[in-house]
Backbone bond lengths (Angstrom), bond angles and torsions (degrees), N, CA, C in turn:
res aa  C-N    CA-C-N  psi(-1)  N-CA   C-N-CA  omega(-1)  CA-C   N-CA-C  phi
1 M - - - 1.469 - - 1.522 109.30 -
2 S 1.298 115.08 156.39 1.457 118.31 179.69 1.524 109.95 -90.40
3 L 1.319 115.35 170.51 1.465 121.00 174.54 1.524 108.54 -61.97
4 V 1.335 116.37 141.59 1.471 119.77 -172.91 1.526 111.37 -125.85
5 C 1.334 115.20 162.33 1.468 121.17 176.95 1.533 108.43 -78.21
6 I 1.317 116.19 167.13 1.462 121.60 -174.77 1.532 112.11 -62.61
7 E 1.339 117.59 -36.83 1.474 120.79 -179.67 1.532 110.98 -64.08
8 T 1.356 116.40 -43.63 1.465 120.91 179.26 1.521 110.43 -65.38
9 L 1.339 116.56 -39.91 1.452 120.95 179.04 1.534 110.55 -62.37
10 I 1.325 117.07 -44.87 1.472 121.63 -179.88 1.529 110.30 -62.35
11 E 1.336 116.78 -46.00 1.467 120.65 178.53 1.533 110.85 -60.05
12 G 1.331 116.20 -41.46 1.463 120.80 -179.74 1.526 111.75 -64.75
13 A 1.331 116.47 -43.81 1.469 120.17 179.81 1.519 110.95 -64.01
14 I 1.324 116.90 -41.88 1.473 120.83 178.90 1.531 110.38 -61.28
15 S 1.336 116.29 -37.12 1.470 119.88 -178.58 1.532 112.64 -79.13
16 G 1.349 117.39 -4.59 1.465 120.21 174.31 1.511 116.18 107.94
17 K 1.341 117.58 8.52 1.470 120.06 -179.77 1.544 110.53 -84.41
18 V 1.339 115.00 158.36 1.468 120.89 171.41 1.524 108.06 -80.36
19 V 1.336 116.13 136.47 1.456 121.47 -178.79 1.528 109.29 -128.56
20 S 1.324 116.00 167.39 1.465 120.76 177.25 1.521 109.89 -139.86
21 F 1.331 114.80 136.33 1.461 121.09 179.73 1.528 108.82 -151.61
22 P 1.325 117.61 164.24 1.465 119.83 179.44 1.527 110.84 -74.94
23 T 1.324 115.62 159.01 1.464 121.73 169.47 1.522 106.77 -132.37
24 D 1.315 116.80 -170.01 1.462 119.66 178.31 1.530 112.05 -80.84
25 T 1.334 117.94 -5.92 1.469 120.71 178.63 1.526 109.36 -112.96
26 V 1.330 116.97 -85.89 1.470 121.69 174.48 1.532 107.60 -126.90
27 P 1.339 117.80 157.49 1.465 119.23 178.86 1.524 111.57 -58.19
28 A 1.324 115.16 150.45 1.461 121.31 -175.76 1.514 112.38 -111.57
29 L 1.334 115.16 149.88 1.457 122.50 158.19 1.519 104.67 -94.87
30 A 1.323 117.54 136.08 1.464 120.06 -174.69 1.520 111.01 -144.75
31 A 1.317 114.61 155.70 1.465 121.65 176.03 1.522 107.92 -158.88
32 R 1.331 115.62 164.80 1.461 118.84 172.77 1.530 108.42 -53.97
33 P 1.336 118.50 145.66 1.471 119.97 -178.28 1.523 114.01 -52.99
34 D 1.331 117.59 -36.33 1.465 120.14 -179.11 1.529 112.60 -75.96
35 K 1.342 116.53 -6.89 1.472 120.86 178.29 1.537 111.14 -111.05
36 G 1.324 116.70 20.03 1.463 120.93 -178.32 1.515 113.87 -58.04
37 D 1.343 117.36 -27.95 1.467 120.31 179.68 1.525 111.68 -60.45
38 L 1.341 117.31 -27.58 1.468 120.38 179.20 1.530 111.28 -67.65
39 I 1.345 116.71 -30.88 1.471 120.39 177.48 1.528 109.61 -70.13
40 F 1.342 116.95 -45.86 1.472 120.19 177.40 1.530 110.24 -55.79
41 E 1.323 115.26 -42.49 1.467 121.18 -178.58 1.528 110.83 -65.67
42 A 1.332 117.13 -45.93 1.471 121.32 -177.79 1.528 112.38 -63.12
43 K 1.341 116.09 -38.76 1.469 120.74 -176.58 1.521 113.74 -86.66
44 G 1.342 116.94 -18.40 1.457 119.77 -168.76 1.516 109.27 68.35
45 R 1.336 115.53 38.86 1.468 122.41 -172.42 1.525 110.86 -86.57
46 S 1.333 115.50 138.65 1.457 121.42 177.00 1.525 109.79 -66.99
47 K 1.326 116.79 142.31 1.471 121.84 -176.88 1.526 112.75 -68.53
48 D 1.343 117.13 -12.95 1.469 118.70 179.61 1.530 112.17 -86.58
49 K 1.343 116.43 4.53 1.473 120.51 176.80 1.523 108.17 -111.82
50 P 1.340 117.24 98.14 1.467 119.99 -174.75 1.523 113.18 -67.08
51 L 1.324 114.95 160.17 1.464 122.05 174.72 1.521 109.16 -86.86
52 I 1.326 116.33 161.55 1.464 122.51 177.92 1.524 108.29 -103.86
53 L 1.314 116.11 142.23 1.459 121.25 176.47 1.528 108.42 -97.94
54 M 1.333 116.14 115.91 1.471 121.03 177.47 1.512 109.53 -103.67
55 G 1.340 115.40 145.60 1.456 120.52 177.44 1.509 111.74 -135.96
56 A 1.320 115.84 161.88 1.468 120.88 179.57 1.525 111.30 -69.38
57 T 1.337 116.46 -33.78 1.466 122.36 176.37 1.522 107.79 -142.43
58 A 1.328 115.89 165.18 1.467 120.43 178.06 1.526 111.16 -61.41
59 E 1.321 116.68 -34.42 1.477 120.87 -177.49 1.531 111.85 -59.22
60 Y 1.332 117.25 -31.32 1.468 120.60 176.93 1.531 111.61 -67.78
61 L 1.344 116.58 -25.49 1.466 120.71 -169.53 1.525 114.94 -97.12
62 W 1.333 118.07 -28.43 1.468 119.84 -175.27 1.532 113.51 -56.77
63 P 1.347 121.01 -34.67 1.471 119.04 179.06 1.535 113.46 -62.13
64 Y 1.336 117.56 -17.25 1.460 120.74 -177.80 1.535 112.93 -88.37
65 V 1.345 117.52 -2.06 1.462 120.75 178.57 1.522 109.20 -122.13
66 C 1.334 115.67 160.65 1.461 118.81 177.73 1.524 109.81 -139.23
67 G 1.302 115.37 140.16 1.464 121.40 179.05 1.514 108.86 -170.80
68 S 1.312 116.32 178.60 1.456 120.76 177.80 1.530 109.44 -71.29
69 D 1.313 116.66 165.20 1.471 120.34 177.42 1.527 110.57 -57.62
70 Q 1.328 116.18 -38.81 1.471 120.67 -179.81 1.525 110.79 -65.99
71 E 1.349 115.93 -43.48 1.466 119.24 178.67 1.522 110.74 -63.80
72 L 1.323 116.47 -45.46 1.464 120.08 -179.99 1.516 111.21 -58.30
73 Q 1.308 116.54 -39.37 1.470 120.50 178.42 1.531 110.69 -64.17
74 L 1.337 116.73 -42.97 1.474 120.71 178.13 1.528 110.81 -62.76
75 W 1.342 116.44 -44.56 1.473 120.21 -179.82 1.527 110.64 -63.19
76 Q 1.317 116.24 -40.30 1.470 120.25 -179.27 1.517 111.30 -66.74
77 E 1.331 117.34 -34.94 1.471 120.55 177.56 1.529 110.57 -64.53
78 V 1.343 116.34 -41.81 1.473 120.13 177.42 1.527 109.81 -64.81
79 A 1.330 116.89 -43.65 1.463 121.39 179.72 1.522 111.70 -60.70
80 Q 1.331 116.28 -42.39 1.471 119.55 179.92 1.525 111.50 -63.65
81 K 1.326 116.02 -31.60 1.467 121.01 -178.01 1.537 112.46 -77.29
82 Y 1.337 116.33 -37.67 1.474 119.56 -169.71 1.528 115.13 -115.11
83 W 1.311 119.08 -9.90 1.472 121.57 179.22 1.502 110.86 -106.18
84 P 1.339 118.96 148.05 1.465 124.34 -7.16 1.523 111.08 -66.17
85 G 1.321 115.93 142.17 1.455 120.20 -179.99 1.509 112.69 170.43
86 P 1.353 116.14 177.17 1.465 121.57 -173.12 1.529 113.36 -83.79
87 L 1.330 116.11 58.13 1.462 121.95 175.93 1.525 109.14 -129.19
88 T 1.335 116.16 122.58 1.461 122.39 175.33 1.521 108.21 -103.50
89 L 1.329 116.44 126.04 1.463 121.73 176.91 1.526 108.63 -102.30
90 V 1.318 116.60 124.25 1.468 121.45 176.97 1.529 106.86 -98.18
91 L 1.324 114.91 114.05 1.462 121.76 -171.02 1.531 110.56 -128.46
92 P 1.339 117.81 164.74 1.464 119.48 176.04 1.534 110.85 -60.21
93 A 1.328 115.86 132.53 1.468 120.99 -174.79 1.521 111.33 -84.43
94 S 1.325 116.16 142.98 1.462 121.52 173.53 1.535 109.07 -88.40
95 V 1.324 116.09 175.17 1.464 120.51 179.90 1.530 112.41 -68.34
96 M 1.336 117.62 -10.50 1.468 120.74 179.57 1.531 113.09 -73.74
97 V 1.335 116.85 -18.59 1.471 119.89 -176.48 1.527 109.55 -76.79
98 P 1.343 117.96 119.58 1.471 119.59 177.88 1.532 111.29 -63.68
99 R 1.307 115.12 143.99 1.470 121.49 -178.77 1.533 111.82 -54.43
100 V 1.333 117.54 -34.14 1.473 120.95 -175.51 1.530 113.05 -68.21
101 M 1.335 117.96 -12.60 1.474 120.40 177.06 1.528 111.70 -70.46
102 N 1.330 115.93 -36.49 1.465 122.27 -176.83 1.533 107.09 -145.11
103 P 1.342 117.28 74.76 1.464 121.59 -167.47 1.531 115.52 -56.64
104 L 1.336 117.64 -34.14 1.466 119.60 -174.62 1.524 113.83 -97.37
105 N 1.332 117.47 -5.62 1.469 119.74 -178.56 1.519 109.33 -154.76
106 Q 1.313 115.90 97.06 1.473 120.01 -176.83 1.530 113.32 -82.56
107 T 1.328 117.25 6.84 1.470 119.19 -173.69 1.533 113.22 -83.97
108 T 1.340 117.81 -20.10 1.471 119.77 -177.00 1.527 111.69 -131.38
109 I 1.324 114.47 160.65 1.469 121.61 175.43 1.535 108.44 -147.03
110 G 1.336 115.87 135.47 1.464 120.82 174.25 1.518 109.06 -89.06
111 I 1.345 116.75 130.86 1.466 120.81 -179.33 1.529 110.29 -126.61
112 R 1.344 115.64 150.77 1.468 119.78 -178.18 1.517 110.61 -159.07
113 V 1.338 115.60 147.49 1.470 123.04 170.40 1.529 106.58 -115.98
114 P 1.328 118.89 109.49 1.465 120.73 -176.17 1.527 112.96 -75.80
115 N 1.312 114.71 150.67 1.461 121.18 178.21 1.529 109.32 -91.83
116 C 1.335 114.86 66.12 1.466 121.47 -177.64 1.522 107.23 -148.02
117 D 1.318 116.96 116.68 1.468 121.34 -174.87 1.530 112.47 -59.50
118 I 1.341 116.90 -42.09 1.467 120.06 -178.16 1.526 110.16 -63.15
119 T 1.332 116.21 -44.79 1.470 120.43 -179.46 1.521 110.68 -60.87
120 R 1.333 116.10 -46.07 1.468 119.62 -177.74 1.533 111.06 -68.58
121 E 1.332 116.82 -33.52 1.471 120.29 176.68 1.526 110.44 -62.49
122 I 1.329 116.33 -43.59 1.467 121.28 178.98 1.524 109.94 -61.41
123 M 1.332 116.83 -48.82 1.466 120.28 -175.08 1.530 112.77 -73.66
124 A 1.319 117.44 -24.43 1.472 119.93 175.41 1.525 110.13 -65.03
125 K 1.346 116.48 -28.89 1.470 120.33 -178.64 1.536 112.49 -91.15
126 I 1.323 117.19 -21.41 1.467 120.71 -176.76 1.530 111.61 -106.11
127 G 1.322 116.29 -36.91 1.464 122.02 -169.38 1.521 108.43 107.79
128 P 1.340 118.05 179.15 1.462 120.58 179.92 1.525 111.81 -58.04
129 L 1.331 115.23 147.06 1.464 120.92 -178.03 1.526 111.08 -125.54
130 A 1.322 116.03 144.01 1.464 122.66 169.76 1.520 106.87 -72.29
131 T 1.327 117.21 129.91 1.468 119.89 -175.17 1.524 111.97 -139.19
132 T 1.323 114.16 160.77 1.457 123.60 170.67 1.524 106.50 -162.26
133 S 1.328 117.09 172.42 1.466 119.76 179.48 1.525 110.40 -67.24
134 A 1.327 115.31 152.15 1.469 121.55 -177.61 1.525 109.49 -88.73
135 N 1.319 115.40 94.91 1.463 121.95 177.55 1.523 108.50 -170.50
136 L 1.324 115.48 160.07 1.460 119.29 170.59 1.515 107.70 -72.01
137 S 1.321 117.14 144.71 1.460 121.42 -175.40 1.524 111.05 -55.43
138 G 1.343 115.10 132.82 1.466 120.64 179.42 1.516 114.23 89.26
139 Q 1.335 117.53 -9.24 1.463 121.15 178.69 1.534 109.88 -103.73
140 P 1.338 118.02 158.32 1.466 119.67 179.71 1.527 111.42 -64.06
141 P 1.339 117.47 150.60 1.468 120.14 177.85 1.523 111.69 -59.51
142 L 1.324 116.01 137.61 1.468 120.83 174.74 1.524 108.29 -77.52
143 E 1.331 116.33 142.40 1.464 119.32 -174.67 1.524 113.52 -113.28
144 Q 1.340 117.30 -14.34 1.467 120.80 179.93 1.526 109.65 -109.04
145 M 1.327 116.38 137.06 1.457 119.96 -178.93 1.528 111.26 -61.99
146 S 1.330 117.12 -32.71 1.474 120.17 178.93 1.528 110.94 -66.25
147 E 1.346 117.60 -35.55 1.468 121.60 177.18 1.530 110.42 -66.30
148 I 1.330 115.71 -41.27 1.469 120.91 179.26 1.526 109.59 -63.78
149 N 1.328 115.90 -43.14 1.466 121.33 179.19 1.528 111.01 -59.65
150 A 1.342 116.32 -39.73 1.468 120.76 -179.20 1.537 111.17 -71.09
151 Q 1.336 117.09 -39.54 1.468 120.13 -175.80 1.530 112.70 -80.52
152 F 1.333 116.59 -27.37 1.466 120.92 -177.70 1.532 110.02 -124.63
153 P 1.340 117.00 76.37 1.465 120.50 -174.22 1.531 114.59 -64.03
154 D 1.339 118.00 -18.71 1.475 120.35 -179.26 1.535 112.58 -93.88
155 V 1.324 116.85 0.14 1.465 121.50 -177.69 1.525 110.06 -96.86
156 L 1.336 117.44 139.91 1.474 121.59 173.57 1.518 108.47 -80.41
157 V 1.330 116.94 113.47 1.465 122.47 -174.51 1.530 109.43 -108.23
158 L 1.326 115.87 130.03 1.460 120.95 -178.31 1.527 111.19 -67.39
159 S 1.312 116.10 130.26 1.462 121.80 178.18 1.531 109.61 -82.44
160 L 1.333 115.78 125.12 1.466 121.72 178.20 1.516 109.44 -131.57
161 S 1.325 116.45 155.31 1.461 119.07 172.20 1.527 108.11 -76.06
162 Q 1.327 116.15 159.99 1.466 120.20 -179.16 1.524 111.04 -60.61
163 S 1.312 117.13 -37.92 1.468 120.33 -178.93 1.527 110.50 -67.38
164 Q 1.338 117.47 -36.75 1.466 120.93 176.77 1.524 110.41 -63.11
165 E 1.324 116.35 -43.82 1.468 120.33 -178.58 1.524 111.02 -61.73
166 M 1.325 116.82 -41.09 1.462 120.24 -177.38 1.526 111.61 -67.42
167 I 1.326 117.39 -33.98 1.466 121.67 -178.07 1.526 110.85 -74.41
168 L 1.334 116.96 -36.77 1.462 120.95 -167.21 1.520 115.31 -73.16
169 A 1.307 118.03 -56.88 1.458 120.22 -168.12 1.525 112.71 -94.45
170 S 1.333 115.76 137.98 1.463 120.63 177.62 1.527 110.60 -85.80
171 G 1.347 116.85 -23.39 1.460 120.61 -175.61 1.520 113.26 80.35
172 V 1.338 117.50 -6.68 1.470 121.87 178.97 1.530 108.05 -97.65
173 P 1.340 118.35 126.54 1.466 119.59 -177.48 1.524 112.31 -67.23
174 S 1.321 115.03 164.56 1.460 119.69 178.97 1.529 110.37 -72.46
175 T 1.318 115.23 152.33 1.462 121.14 168.66 1.526 106.98 -72.86
176 V 1.330 116.82 138.33 1.462 120.88 178.68 1.527 108.21 -115.84
177 A 1.333 115.46 119.02 1.465 121.57 -179.33 1.521 109.15 -120.02
178 K 1.333 116.50 126.72 1.471 121.39 -179.20 1.524 110.51 -104.35
179 W 1.330 115.08 132.69 1.466 120.28 177.62 1.523 109.26 -73.62
180 N 1.318 114.36 129.49 1.458 121.30 179.10 1.524 106.30 -132.96
181 K 1.321 116.60 117.55 1.475 120.37 -173.43 1.521 112.66 -57.25
182 I 1.328 117.15 -28.21 1.471 120.11 -176.98 1.528 110.78 -81.90
183 A 1.343 115.89 -50.96 1.472 119.90 -174.61 1.527 112.78 -104.85
184 A 1.323 117.35 11.64 1.473 123.55 -179.91 1.529 111.76 70.84
185 W 1.342 119.21 -83.54 1.469 120.89 -178.42 1.518 110.47 -123.71
186 E 1.321 114.98 138.30 1.463 122.06 175.43 1.524 107.18 -120.42
187 I 1.331 116.95 125.24 1.473 120.68 -179.88 1.536 108.72 -82.57
188 L 1.320 115.83 112.51 1.466 120.93 178.85 1.528 111.36 -85.36
189 R 1.328 116.37 -31.02 1.464 120.95 176.89 1.527 108.10 -149.01
190 Q 1.309 115.53 125.15 1.467 119.52 176.10 1.519 108.73 -85.04
191 G 1.310 117.19 117.94 1.455 121.59 179.71 1.510 111.07 -123.45
192 A 1.306 116.13 -136.28 1.464 121.51 -172.76 1.533 113.42 -69.04
193 V 1.332 117.78 -30.07 1.483 120.58 -176.19 1.522 110.34 -98.56
194 K 1.344 115.87 130.52 1.463 120.93 172.24 1.526 106.50 -99.15
195 L 1.313 116.48 111.83 1.459 120.70 -176.03 1.516 111.89 -73.73
196 K 1.325 114.72 138.49 1.471 121.06 174.73 1.513 107.72 -130.02
197 F 1.336 116.32 120.00 1.454 120.43 -178.98 1.519 110.46 -117.22
C-alpha cells in the first residue's frame, strides 16, 4: 500500500487494519486492541513480548487496568507528572484487555500517552490502540515512514513531510516502569524519562 493521509489511516484502523504513524519516540505499528495478533504476525514477534496500549489521554486507559483506590491514585499521580510523554507504565490488567495484547500473560498491560499531537489526534478518533515499534522482530526500529512503507507493504502508513518526521520522533524509546506491590516501581527499560518518586 502507499503512504496515506490521516483520514484514510483512521478509517483503516477502525476497520481492523494495521497502521503506522509517528510517536514522540519511534514510529509505531498499531491496530485496534482486539486485532493485536495482526501486529505479531506482521513483525514476526514472539508471543512473550506484549504490545503496549496507547491512548489519547490517561482517561482512555484507566479502564484497562485494575487496582485498589490507593494504587489508582498513585498511578494517576505518576501519569499527571510524566504524561503525555515517553513513559510506559506496566500495571495489573483489567478484563477489558484482549488476550491478544499479551498472549502469554494476561495479568499485566503496558499503557502510555505519547507526547505527539498527530498520534493523540488519531487515537482520539479511534480509541486506544495496541502498539509496538515499526520493525521486523530483532531488527532496529525504523525511523522513516518511507522505510516502514517499504518493509510493511500491507500496512497503512501515514504520509508526512520530511520536516515533520524530523521534528516528531526523538528515536529514544520510552522508559518502562512496572508496578510491584512490594517495591513500588521496577524499571524494566531505562529510556527517555528518568523517574523520580
